[in-house]
N, CA, C and O atoms as a GROMACS GRO file, in nm:
protein
  252
    1MET      N    1   1.082  -6.286   7.035
    1MET     CA    2   1.141  -6.319   7.164
    1MET      C    3   1.075  -6.235   7.273
    1MET      O    4   1.065  -6.113   7.263
    2ASP      N    5   1.030  -6.303   7.375
    2ASP     CA    6   0.966  -6.233   7.486
    2ASP      C    7   1.068  -6.150   7.561
    2ASP      O    8   1.182  -6.191   7.580
    3HIS      N    9   1.025  -6.035   7.603
    3HIS     CA   10   1.110  -5.951   7.686
    3HIS      C   11   1.023  -5.875   7.783
    3HIS      O   12   0.902  -5.863   7.765
    4ILE      N   13   1.086  -5.825   7.886
    4ILE     CA   14   1.015  -5.749   7.988
    4ILE      C   15   1.056  -5.603   7.976
    4ILE      O   16   1.175  -5.573   7.965
    5VAL      N   17   0.962  -5.515   7.977
    5VAL     CA   18   0.992  -5.373   7.973
    5VAL      C   19   0.964  -5.314   8.111
    5VAL      O   20   0.849  -5.310   8.156
    6TYR      N   21   1.070  -5.270   8.177
    6TYR     CA   22   1.055  -5.200   8.304
    6TYR      C   23   1.071  -5.051   8.275
    6TYR      O   24   1.174  -5.009   8.222
    7SER      N   25   0.972  -4.973   8.309
    7SER     CA   26   0.985  -4.829   8.290
    7SER      C   27   0.975  -4.760   8.425
    7SER      O   28   1.073  -4.754   8.498
    8ASN      N   29   0.857  -4.709   8.459
    8ASN     CA   30   0.842  -4.640   8.587
    8ASN      C   31   0.809  -4.737   8.700
    8ASN      O   32   0.842  -4.710   8.816
    9LEU      N   33   0.744  -4.848   8.667
    9LEU     CA   34   0.703  -4.943   8.770
    9LEU      C   35   0.775  -5.074   8.749
    9LEU      O   36   0.799  -5.116   8.636
   10ILE      N   37   0.808  -5.140   8.859
   10ILE     CA   38   0.866  -5.272   8.853
   10ILE      C   39   0.752  -5.372   8.871
   10ILE      O   40   0.691  -5.379   8.978
   11MET      N   41   0.724  -5.448   8.767
   11MET     CA   42   0.612  -5.541   8.772
   11MET      C   43   0.666  -5.683   8.758
   11MET      O   44   0.698  -5.727   8.647
   12TYR      N   45   0.677  -5.754   8.868
   12TYR     CA   46   0.734  -5.888   8.865
   12TYR      C   47   0.643  -5.985   8.790
   12TYR      O   48   0.689  -6.088   8.739
   13SER      N   49   0.514  -5.952   8.783
   13SER     CA   50   0.421  -6.042   8.715
   13SER      C   51   0.446  -6.045   8.565
   13SER      O   52   0.399  -6.136   8.497
   14ASN      N   53   0.520  -5.946   8.513
   14ASN     CA   54   0.550  -5.942   8.370
   14ASN      C   55   0.672  -6.026   8.333
   14ASN      O   56   0.709  -6.035   8.216
   15LEU      N   57   0.733  -6.088   8.435
   15LEU     CA   58   0.851  -6.170   8.409
   15LEU      C   59   0.813  -6.293   8.328
   15LEU      O   60   0.724  -6.369   8.365
   16LYS      N   61   0.882  -6.311   8.216
   16LYS     CA   62   0.852  -6.423   8.129
   16LYS      C   63   0.963  -6.527   8.139
   16LYS      O   64   1.082  -6.494   8.133
   17LYS      N   65   0.924  -6.650   8.153
   17LYS     CA   66   1.024  -6.756   8.156
   17LYS      C   67   1.066  -6.790   8.014
   17LYS      O   68   0.982  -6.808   7.926
   18LEU      N   69   1.195  -6.799   7.993
   18LEU     CA   70   1.247  -6.840   7.864
   18LEU      C   71   1.322  -6.971   7.884
   18LEU      O   72   1.442  -6.971   7.909
   19GLY      N   73   1.250  -7.082   7.873
   19GLY     CA   74   1.311  -7.209   7.901
   19GLY      C   75   1.323  -7.232   8.050
   19GLY      O   76   1.245  -7.176   8.127
   20GLN      N   77   1.419  -7.311   8.092
   20GLN     CA   78   1.432  -7.347   8.232
   20GLN      C   79   1.523  -7.250   8.304
   20GLN      O   80   1.643  -7.243   8.277
   21ASN      N   81   1.466  -7.175   8.396
   21ASN     CA   82   1.541  -7.083   8.481
   21ASN      C   83   1.621  -6.981   8.401
   21ASN      O   84   1.731  -6.943   8.441
   22LYS      N   85   1.566  -6.937   8.289
   22LYS     CA   86   1.634  -6.835   8.211
   22LYS      C   87   1.536  -6.721   8.187
   22LYS      O   88   1.421  -6.742   8.148
   23TYR      N   89   1.584  -6.600   8.209
   23TYR     CA   90   1.498  -6.483   8.195
   23TYR      C   91   1.571  -6.376   8.115
   23TYR      O   92   1.694  -6.369   8.115
   24ILE      N   93   1.494  -6.294   8.048
   24ILE     CA   94   1.551  -6.174   7.986
   24ILE      C   95   1.493  -6.053   8.058
   24ILE      O   96   1.372  -6.042   8.076
   25ILE      N   97   1.581  -5.965   8.100
   25ILE     CA   98   1.538  -5.840   8.161
   25ILE      C   99   1.569  -5.729   8.062
   25ILE      O  100   1.685  -5.698   8.036
   26TYR      N  101   1.465  -5.669   8.007
   26TYR     CA  102   1.482  -5.561   7.910
   26TYR      C  103   1.454  -5.430   7.981
   26TYR      O  104   1.343  -5.406   8.028
   27VAL      N  105   1.555  -5.346   7.989
   27VAL     CA  106   1.544  -5.225   8.070
   27VAL      C  107   1.556  -5.102   7.982
   27VAL      O  108   1.650  -5.088   7.904
   28GLN      N  109   1.461  -5.012   7.997
   28GLN     CA  110   1.471  -4.881   7.936
   28GLN      C  111   1.492  -4.781   8.048
   28GLN      O  112   1.408  -4.766   8.136
   29SER      N  113   1.604  -4.712   8.043
   29SER     CA  114   1.638  -4.624   8.154
   29SER      C  115   1.705  -4.498   8.102
   29SER      O  116   1.784  -4.502   8.008
   30GLN      N  117   1.674  -4.388   8.164
   30GLN     CA  118   1.736  -4.262   8.128
   30GLN      C  119   1.869  -4.244   8.201
   30GLN      O  120   1.956  -4.170   8.156
   31HIS      N  121   1.884  -4.313   8.311
   31HIS     CA  122   2.004  -4.294   8.392
   31HIS      C  123   2.058  -4.430   8.434
   31HIS      O  124   1.981  -4.521   8.466
   32LYS      N  125   2.190  -4.444   8.435
   32LYS     CA  126   2.249  -4.571   8.476
   32LYS      C  127   2.220  -4.598   8.623
   32LYS      O  128   2.204  -4.714   8.663
   33PHE      N  129   2.214  -4.493   8.704
   33PHE     CA  130   2.182  -4.512   8.845
   33PHE      C  131   2.045  -4.575   8.861
   33PHE      O  132   2.024  -4.662   8.946
   34TYR      N  133   1.951  -4.529   8.780
   34TYR     CA  134   1.815  -4.584   8.785
   34TYR      C  135   1.817  -4.732   8.749
   34TYR      O  136   1.748  -4.813   8.811
   35PHE      N  137   1.898  -4.766   8.648
   35PHE     CA  138   1.907  -4.907   8.608
   35PHE      C  139   1.963  -4.993   8.720
   35PHE      O  140   1.912  -5.102   8.746
   36LYS      N  141   2.069  -4.943   8.786
   36LYS     CA  142   2.129  -5.020   8.895
   36LYS      C  143   2.030  -5.040   9.009
   36LYS      O  144   2.021  -5.148   9.067
   37THR      N  145   1.955  -4.935   9.041
   37THR     CA  146   1.855  -4.945   9.147
   37THR      C  147   1.745  -5.043   9.107
   37THR      O  148   1.697  -5.121   9.189
   38LEU      N  149   1.707  -5.037   8.980
   38LEU     CA  150   1.603  -5.126   8.928
   38LEU      C  151   1.647  -5.271   8.935
   38LEU      O  152   1.572  -5.358   8.978
   39LEU      N  153   1.771  -5.296   8.892
   39LEU     CA  154   1.823  -5.432   8.893
   39LEU      C  155   1.833  -5.485   9.035
   39LEU      O  156   1.798  -5.600   9.061
   40LEU      N  157   1.880  -5.402   9.127
   40LEU     CA  158   1.890  -5.443   9.267
   40LEU      C  159   1.753  -5.476   9.324
   40LEU      O  160   1.737  -5.576   9.394
   41SER      N  161   1.655  -5.393   9.293
   41SER     CA  162   1.520  -5.418   9.341
   41SER      C  163   1.465  -5.548   9.284
   41SER      O  164   1.395  -5.623   9.352
   42PHE      N  165   1.499  -5.574   9.157
   42PHE     CA  166   1.454  -5.697   9.093
   42PHE      C  167   1.515  -5.819   9.161
   42PHE      O  168   1.446  -5.917   9.190
   43LEU      N  169   1.645  -5.812   9.185
   43LEU     CA  170   1.713  -5.925   9.248
   43LEU      C  171   1.660  -5.949   9.390
   43LEU      O  172   1.645  -6.064   9.432
   44LEU      N  173   1.633  -5.842   9.462
   44LEU     CA  174   1.577  -5.856   9.596
   44LEU      C  175   1.436  -5.913   9.588
   44LEU      O  176   1.392  -5.988   9.675
   45GLY      N  177   1.366  -5.877   9.481
   45GLY     CA  178   1.229  -5.923   9.465
   45GLY      C  179   1.220  -6.072   9.439
   45GLY      O  180   1.132  -6.139   9.494
   46ILE      N  181   1.310  -6.126   9.356
   46ILE     CA  182   1.304  -6.269   9.326
   46ILE      C  183   1.371  -6.352   9.434
   46ILE      O  184   1.345  -6.471   9.448
   47GLY      N  185   1.459  -6.287   9.510
   47GLY     CA  186   1.527  -6.358   9.616
   47GLY      C  187   1.656  -6.421   9.570
   47GLY      O  188   1.667  -6.466   9.456
   48LEU      N  189   1.754  -6.423   9.658
   48LEU     CA  190   1.884  -6.478   9.623
   48LEU      C  191   1.878  -6.629   9.600
   48LEU      O  192   1.962  -6.685   9.530
   49ARG      N  193   1.779  -6.692   9.660
   49ARG     CA  194   1.767  -6.838   9.644
   49ARG      C  195   1.744  -6.874   9.497
   49ARG      O  196   1.800  -6.972   9.447
   50LYS      N  197   1.660  -6.795   9.430
   50LYS     CA  198   1.634  -6.822   9.289
   50LYS      C  199   1.748  -6.769   9.201
   50LYS      O  200   1.774  -6.822   9.094
   51PHE      N  201   1.813  -6.664   9.249
   51PHE     CA  202   1.913  -6.597   9.166
   51PHE      C  203   2.027  -6.689   9.127
   51PHE      O  204   2.069  -6.692   9.011
   52HIS      N  205   2.078  -6.765   9.224
   52HIS     CA  206   2.194  -6.847   9.194
   52HIS      C  207   2.157  -6.972   9.114
   52HIS      O  208   2.245  -7.045   9.068
   53GLN      N  209   2.027  -6.995   9.096
   53GLN     CA  210   1.984  -7.111   9.019
   53GLN      C  211   1.941  -7.073   8.878
   53GLN      O  212   1.904  -7.160   8.798
   54ALA      N  213   1.947  -6.946   8.847
   54ALA     CA  214   1.895  -6.901   8.718
   54ALA      C  215   2.000  -6.823   8.640
   54ALA      O  216   2.100  -6.776   8.694
   55THR      N  217   1.975  -6.811   8.513
   55THR     CA  218   2.061  -6.732   8.425
   55THR      C  219   1.980  -6.612   8.375
   55THR      O  220   1.867  -6.627   8.330
   56TYR      N  221   2.040  -6.494   8.382
   56TYR     CA  222   1.970  -6.374   8.343
   56TYR      C  223   2.043  -6.303   8.230
   56TYR      O  224   2.165  -6.288   8.234
   57PHE      N  225   1.968  -6.260   8.132
   57PHE     CA  226   2.022  -6.185   8.022
   57PHE      C  227   1.977  -6.040   8.039
   57PHE      O  228   1.858  -6.009   8.034
   58ILE      N  229   2.073  -5.952   8.058
   58ILE     CA  230   2.041  -5.812   8.083
   58ILE      C  231   2.063  -5.732   7.956
   58ILE      O  232   2.173  -5.731   7.901
   59GLN      N  233   1.959  -5.664   7.911
   59GLN     CA  234   1.971  -5.576   7.796
   59GLN      C  235   1.930  -5.436   7.840
   59GLN      O  236   1.818  -5.414   7.886
   60VAL      N  237   2.022  -5.343   7.826
   60VAL     CA  238   1.998  -5.207   7.873
   60VAL      C  239   1.985  -5.113   7.754
   60VAL      O  240   2.070  -5.111   7.665
   61ASN      N  241   1.879  -5.036   7.754
   61ASN     CA  242   1.858  -4.937   7.650
   61ASN      C  243   1.856  -4.800   7.715
   61ASN      O  244   1.755  -4.760   7.773
   62THR      N  245   1.967  -4.728   7.707
   62THR     CA  246   1.973  -4.594   7.767
   62THR      C  247   1.945  -4.490   7.660
   62THR      O  248   1.982  -4.505   7.544
   63TYR      N  249   1.879  -4.385   7.703
   63TYR     CA  250   1.846  -4.278   7.608
   63TYR      C  251   1.841  -4.146   7.680
   63TYR      O  252   1.815  -4.043   7.618
   0.00000   0.00000   0.00000
């Protein structure tokens, strides 16, 4: 299963489509605050227009 790994850099080009308007966001984060900031930046990056038309699966790996 394709997944996206966001670590220090947010790379929108690594976003993989999983079927129609479905994405998996795989996040590795040391801090929950970092994850929230990352997710917000991602949502702003794709735009709200696409957001309400798509389904996102969020998987968080904290360590």
